[in-house]
N, C-alpha and C positions, 0 to 999 in steps of 0.2 A: 820240290813241292809243286811247282807249276807243271813240270813234266808229268807227275803223277795225276794231277787234276785233269790235264788234257787227255791222258790215257783213259781215265774213267769216263770222261765226257764222250769220247769216241766209242768206247765199248758199249755205253748205254744209249747211244744216239739212235740205234737201229736194231730191230729184231728181225733177223733173217729167217725166212720160213724153213721148216724142216718137216719131214713126214710125221714126227712126233707132235709138233705144234699144230699142224693141220688136223691130225687125228683128234687131238684134244678139243679143238674148236668145233668140229663136226659132232663129237660126242656130247659136248656141253649143250649145243643147240638142240639135238634130237631128244635129250633128256629133260628139256624144259617143259614138256607136256606130250601126251599121246596124240594131240591134235594141234595144229598150228594155224587154225582159221583166224581170219581177221576179227578183232574184237574179243577174242578168247583170253583167258587168263595167261595162256602160253604166249600170246601175242604181246601182252604187256611185259611179261618176264623177258621175252626176247629183246625188246627195245631197251630195257634196263641193262641187260647183259652186254649188248653191243655198245651202249653208251659208256659203260665202265671200261670195256676193252680199249676203246678209242681214247678215252680220257687218260688212261694209264700210259698210253703210248705218246702222250704229249700233244694230242690234237685238240683243237677247239671244237667242242661238240654242242649240239643243241637238239632238243626235241621239236617236232613239228606236228602238233595235234590237229585233228580234223574230224568232222562228222560225215559219214557217207551220205551223199545226196540221194534223193529218190525215196521210194516206199520202203517201209520196214522189211527186213530180210528174214526169211525163215531159217532159223539155225537149229540143226538137229540136236537132240538131247545129248548131253556130255560132249558137245561140240563135234559130234559125229565120230567120236573115237570108237575103235573096234571093240573095246571092252564093254561099251554101252550098247552094242548091237547096231551101231551106226545111226541110231534114232529111226530105224526103218524095219518094219516086220511085214514080210510078204509070204503068203501061203497060196499056192496054186494047185488045184486038184489034190489038196491035203499034203502037198510037198512044200516044206519050208525053203525059201530061197533068200539068201543074203542080198540086201538091197541098200541103196544109198539115194536119198532124195537130192534132186538138183539144188544147188546152192542159191536158191531164190524162193520167193513165196510159192508154195505148192498150189495155193488158191488165193483168191482175193481175201485179204485179212478179215474184212467184215463177215464174209461167209464162214470162214473158219471160226471166228469168235462166236457166231450164232450157234454153230454146231457143237463145238467142243468146250466152250466156256472156259472154266478154270482148269480143266483136265489136261490141256495142251496135247491132245491126241486127236488126230483126224483118222476116221475109220471108214473103210468100205468093206461090206460083207456080201458074199454070195452074188457077185457080179458076173453075168455071162461073159465069156471071153470075146464075144462079138461086140461088146461095149468097151473093150480094152484095146487101145491102139498099141500094137507091138511093132517097134521100129528097130532095124539093124543099123548100126553106125560104125563106120570104119575108123572114125577119129577117136583119139584118146585125150583130147585137150579141151576143145571148145565145142559145145553143142549149140547150134543156132536154132532159135525157136521157129524161124521161118522154114528150116529144113524139116521140122516135125509137122508143122501145121499147113504147109503150102497147099497140099492137095485136100485138106480135110476141113479147113475153117469155113464156116457158113457166112453168107453175106451179112447176117445180123451179129457176127462176132462170136457166135457160140461154136462149140465143138461137140459132135455127136458121139462123144466117148466120155466115160467116167474116170479114166486113168490112162496114162501113157507109160509104157515100159520100154526103156531103151536097152537093147542088147549090145553090149560092148563087143564089137566084132574084132576081137584081138586074136592073134595066133597063139596066145599062151596056152599051154597044156596043163591040165590038172590044177587050174586056178579057179576057185569058186568065189573069191573075194570080189566085191563090187569095186569098180574103178570110177570114182566120181568125175564129173565134167564141170567145167565152168559153163554157165548158162547165159547165152546171149539172147535176150528177149527183144530182139529188134522190132518185132511186130506185135508182141503180146507181153505186156508188163502190167501186173504180174502174170504168172502162168495161169491158164484157165482151169486146169485140173491138176491133180498130183502127177508129177513126173519123176520116175525113179529109174535108176540104172542097175543092171545086173550083169553078171559074168556071161561070157559066150558059152560057158559050160552048160547053161540052161536053155540054149537055143531050141533044141528038139522038144523039150518039155513044153515050153511056152507056145510053140507053133502047133502043138497037138492038143493042148489043154482045153477043157470045157468050161471051167469056172475059176474065176479069181475068188478063192475061198475067203481071204481077208487081206486087207492092206491097212496097216497102222503106221502113221507118221507121228513120232514123238519129238516134241521140240516147242519152239515158240517164235513169235515174230519180234525182232529187235531192231531198233535204230542203232546202228553200230557206230562206235567211236574208236579211233585208233590213232597212231602217231608214227611218223617217220623219224629216223635218226640221221641228221646231216652233220658232216664234219669237214673241217679244212685245216690246213697247216698254218701255224702262226706266221705272221708277216716277218719277213727277213729284213733286219735293219739295213738301211742304205740302198734298198732295191725299190724300183718302181712297181706299182701294182700290175700284176699280169692278168691277162684275160682268163676267164674260167674254163675249165675242162671237167665235165661231169663223168664220174665213174660210179655206177650204181648196180644194185641187185635187189630183187624182192626178198622179203623175209617170211612170207606166209606160204603155207602149203597144206595139203591134206595129210593127215596122220603125222607120223614122225618126220617124214620128209628129209631124211638124212642125206640121201643122194640127190633128190630133186632140188632142195634148197640149201641144205647144210654145206654141201661142197662149194657152192657159189659164195655163200657167206664167208666161209673160211678163206677162200681165195681173195675176196675183197678186203677182209681184215688184214691178210698178209701183205697185200699191196699197200694199204694205208700205212701200216707200220713200217714197211720198207721205204716208202717214199718220205717218211718223216725224217730220214737221214739228211743232215745239212748238205746241200749240194750247190751252193752259190745262188745267184739270183735266178729264179725260175722263169722260163719263157711262157709257161702256162701255170695257172693256179688250180690244182686238182680239188674238186669238190666230191666228197665220198657220200653217196646216198644209199641208205638202207630203207627201202620203202615198203609199206604195208599195203593191204588191200589187193593183193595179187589175184586171188580167186574171185575178187569183185571187180575185175577188169582194171586192175592197177590204179585204183582210185587214189592211192597215195601219190602216184606220179602226177596225175592230172590235177589233183586238188592241192598238192603241196610242192613237190620237187620242181615241176616246170614253172609255176608262178614264182618260186624263189629264184630260179635261174634267170627268168625274164627280168625280174627286178634288179638282180645283181648285174646283169649285162647292161641294162639301161643306166645304172649308176656309173658305168665305165664307158658310156657313149657307144655301146654295141647293141646290135639287135639279137634276138633269140636265135635266128638262123645262122649266127656266127659262133654259137657255142657248141662244141663237139659233145656228143652224148654216147658214152660207151656203156653198154648193158651186159652185165655178167648173167647169163641165162641159166637154164635148168640143166640138170644131169651132167655136170662136169665131173663125173665120178668114174665112168668107165666100167661100171659093173656089168653092162651088157656083154662085155668081152672078157670078164675076169671071174667067171664062175666054173673054171675047169673045162670049159667047152672048146677053148682055143688050143691050137697045137703046141703053143709055148707053155702050157700048163697054167694052173691057177695062180693068180697074183702077178702075171706078166702078160705082155702083149702091147697093143697100141690103143690109146684113147682117141677116138675120132672126134674132132672138134671142128665145127663149122664157124668160120669167122667172116661174117658178111658185112659189107659196107654199103651205104646208100649212095645213090647217084645224085649228082647235082653240079652246080657251077663251081669253078675253082674259087677257093677262099682259104684263108689260113686254117680254119677249122676242118675243111675238107682235106687239105693237104696233110695235116697232122695225122689223120686216120690212115691215109695212104702210106705215110712214112712208118707208122706203127706196124702196118700189115707187112711191109717189106722187111722190117727188122724181125718180125716174128716168124717168118717163113723158115729160117734155119733153126727151128726149135729142136731140142735134143730128142733122142729116141724116147719112146713111150707115148709120144703125142703125134698124131697124124692130122695136120692142119689142112682144112679144105676151104679155100677162099670162096666167097660167094657174093652175089649182088642182091639187094633187097629193095623193096619199095613199100608204100603204104597199102598196096592192094594184095601183096603176096606174103604178108608177114603178120603173125599174131604174137601176143605176149607183151612183155614189158616194153620192148622197143617200139611197139606200135604207136604209143603216145608221142614219142619223139619224132617219128616220121611224119605224123599228121601235123606236128608243129613246124615242120620244115627244117629241123635241126640236122646237121650232118651227123650220121649215126653209124655205130659199129655194134654188132651183136655177136657175142661169144656164147655158143651153146653146144652141148653134147648132141651128137647125131650118129645113129638113130637113138631115139629115147630108149632108156633102159627098160628091162622087163619088170622092174619094181615101181616104175613111174606111176604116181597116184594110187599106190596100193599100201595097205597096212604093213606089208613086209618090208617096206622102205623105212626101217625103224632104227637102225644103228650103223656102226662103222663097217659092218660086213657089206654094206652097199657100195663102199668107196674103195677104189684102188689109189692109195696115197702116193705111190711111186709116180704114177702119171700125173696126179694133181700137183705134186711138188714140181715136176718138170714144167708144167704149164705156168705155175706161179713164178718160178725163177725166170722163165722166158719172158713173161709179161712184165715183170718187175724190171728186168734189164732193159727192155725196149722202152718202157715208160721213163725210166731214169735217163736214158740216152736222149730221149726226145724233149723232155721238159726241163732238165737240169742244166745249170751252168750257162745262163745267157750272158755273154761277155759285155754286152752293151749296158747292162744294168748292174755291173759288178760293184759290190760294196767296197769302199776304200779303207776299211779298218783291218788291222792285223789279226785280231782274234777271229773275226768272221772268216778271213782268208784261211786261217789254220783249220777251222772247223769245216771248211768247204773243200779242202784238198782231199783227194782220194784217201780213204782211211788207211789203206796198206802203206802208201807212200808216207803218210803222216806218221804212222807207227815206226817206220824205218828211220825217218829223220829224228824222231824223239829218242829212239834207241841210241843212235850215233851221238846225239847231243848229251845224253846222260852218261856215256862211257867215261869221259874225263872226270865227271863228278864222282862216279863210283870209285874210280881208281884213286882219286884224291882222298876220299873218306877211308878207303881201305888202307892206304899208307898211314893216314893219321891214326887209325885204330891200332896198327902194328906198333907205331911209336909210343902210343899211350900204354899198350900192354907191356911193352918192354920197360917203361919207366915206373909203373905202379907196382906196389908191393902189398897194399891193403885196401879194403873197401873205402876207408876214409880218404885215402889218397885218390882213389878213383873218383869219388864225389867232388873233391876239391879240384882235381885236374880237369874233370869234365866241365865244371863250372867255369874255370879259367879258359878252357878251350872255347866254350860257347861265347864268352866275351870277345875272344880274339877273332872268332869266325864272324 
């Protein structure tokens, strides 16, 4: 009986990742909604789904609610989903051009309220193109307001234009869908005029056009609320409290975001479930963070995760700069190399992953990241690991908040970004190569287990904990050997009983006698 119980405990203690399980996670995420913007219905559904996945794996889970600071944010109609026209309608010289409004107020809210009242539509009609600022941008991630306004802003803070159109200078061919930007309003908050982005396919038309026939922005201003999901492993009896190690990923993205965000969420869920396996006293206590507000400059990290880590560190007489921060970044999907364009054929090849670490003084937190990087370098095929060095001035994205806080940091991100990044086509599992994602998950899980598990100085002195902490394969072998004599004994007993019995009544009485004897 004890042997069977222990076998069940070991079998259910950990869920190892597989291509099938990773694919289901990505599919579940992408199907939660056509858009995963912060504060959307899909955002709430995502946090609920992640909470349930972690709770079912035996982790201690909590929500961390917050309100985005600053002015109300302009949110496109239908949360900017492709099926709703992105909440943006642009016509130039009578040619309709798909567009996407930047994810911030397109004008000061008071001005919009006066113009559109309850219709939630901002309209420009018959504007000469000389009153429209057309800017080409080579970036696909963050658009800084100062880059747009630097040469155009007047001393009185006004702009001699009625609208700004950003041409996404991408090398993509035959793509007419708009690719949204995150909008950094360093010098202008909110935006002075409507700012929209369009595909590079319309570069020639916009440069030669005479009139902006019409521009309609459909949506409204909202004060956004959202929540993070934080999880940690239950305390191990007999072990001292270990210092925290944060492993996190953003959960918001434009459109379905299967490759952009879904792959990273699936990877982190796999790591959390894998590290839930009993492994002795841990040298580090992993904190798993699924943070919202990504397209709003990772507000969930600055408003929730980092204050939580700071408080947790102080409760253990540590400073925040001693807490390692591992960020699971975007595009860990490999679809840039897996659409039949590589010599190895569709569905095969190498996933390029940049794993950058921050520089800083030697500390336990700094050294654990170096140790992880050393252990990850011999990753299996299908993953090409490119080590790098980062700092607060050359890095954008979720990891930026940790760097500015002085935390030792590691960033895991696909590079180059895939062709579907920030596009409506990034909608389902066809964005992801799960052979490569599984290889990365297995490599990271093994490296993390080796680094944080089995601290001998804190080893718990009870026998049951020891049994649950032994390598599961060794444990299964020992249990098998231990049960062989019992199996043989009961087999001999069954033979003796079968030979002695001649009727069901005899069987019942003999079975009862045997139970008493045993």
